C-alpha positions in Angstrom: 36.6 38.8 28.5 36.5 36.3 31.4 37.0 37.4 34.9 37.2 36.0 38.3 36.7 32.2 37.3 37.8 29.4 39.6 36.9 25.9 38.9 38.1 22.7 40.7 37.4 19.4 39.1 38.2 15.7 40.7 41.1 14.3 38.9 40.2 12.1 35.9 36.9 13.6 35.5 35.3 14.6 32.1 33.9 18.2 32.0 31.6 19.5 29.6 31.3 23.4 29.0 27.7 24.5 28.2 25.8 27.9 28.3 23.8 30.3 26.3 25.1 32.2 23.2 27.7 35.0 24.5 28.3 33.3 27.9 32.0 32.8 27.4 32.2 29.0 26.3 34.2 29.8 23.2 36.5 32.1 25.4 37.0 29.7 28.0 38.0 26.9 25.4 40.4 29.4 23.7 42.0 30.2 26.9 42.4 26.5 27.9 43.8 25.5 24.6 46.1 28.8 24.5 44.7 30.0 21.5 45.1 33.2 23.5 47.3 33.7 26.5 45.8 35.2 29.3 46.1 39.1 29.8 46.2 38.8 33.5 46.0 35.8 35.9 46.9 32.3 35.0 45.2 28.9 34.2 46.5 25.8 36.4 45.9 22.3 35.2 47.2 19.7 37.9 49.0 22.6 39.6 50.9 23.5 36.4 50.5 26.9 34.7 49.6 26.1 31.2 51.5 28.9 29.8 54.8 27.2 31.1 54.4 24.1 29.0 54.7 23.6 25.3 51.5 23.9 23.0 51.6 20.4 21.9 52.1 18.7 25.3 49.3 20.8 26.5 46.8 20.2 23.6 47.5 16.4 23.5 46.2 16.2 27.1 42.8 18.1 26.1 40.2 17.3 23.9 37.1 18.6 22.4 33.8 17.2 21.4 32.3 19.7 18.8 28.6 20.3 18.7 28.3 20.0 15.1 28.6 16.7 13.7 31.5 16.5 11.1 32.6 13.9 8.6 36.1 13.3 8.3 38.6 11.9 5.7 40.2 8.6 6.2 39.3 5.5 8.4 37.5 5.7 11.7 40.6 4.5 13.5 42.6 7.2 12.0 40.1 9.9 13.1 39.8 8.5 16.5 43.6 8.3 16.9 45.4 10.5 14.2 48.8 10.0 15.9 48.6 6.2 16.3 49.3 6.3 20.0 46.5 3.8 21.2 46.1 0.1 20.4 42.8 -1.2 18.7 41.8 -2.6 22.0 42.2 0.7 23.7 39.9 2.3 21.0 37.2 -0.2 21.3 37.3 0.1 25.1 36.8 3.8 25.0 34.0 3.4 22.4 32.2 1.0 24.5 32.5 3.3 27.4 31.1 6.1 25.3 28.1 4.2 24.2 27.5 3.2 27.8 27.5 6.7 28.7 25.3 7.7 25.9 22.8 5.2 27.0 22.7 6.6 30.6 21.8 9.9 29.2 19.0 8.7 27.0 
């Protein structure tokens, strides 16, 4: 159960959720992706109550980077953009940015 959480992040920022076992990471992610609806209170993203928009619209705007590496079926391109929404150039650009970030963290 999550109680009394307030978070504010700068627009366009990337946020990681980390913590010890049992600290509420999975519960928080479940709430953000509306796997469970809040029993009390609300969650606002860009001033919009996430319970007031469709699940597809909400989930297309959020993403998860899993802790465990996973092999997927299909091409790398299909796995990066399963709905075919982005150009090859867009995908190359974001991959280059991810590589730069990874190099900064090492």
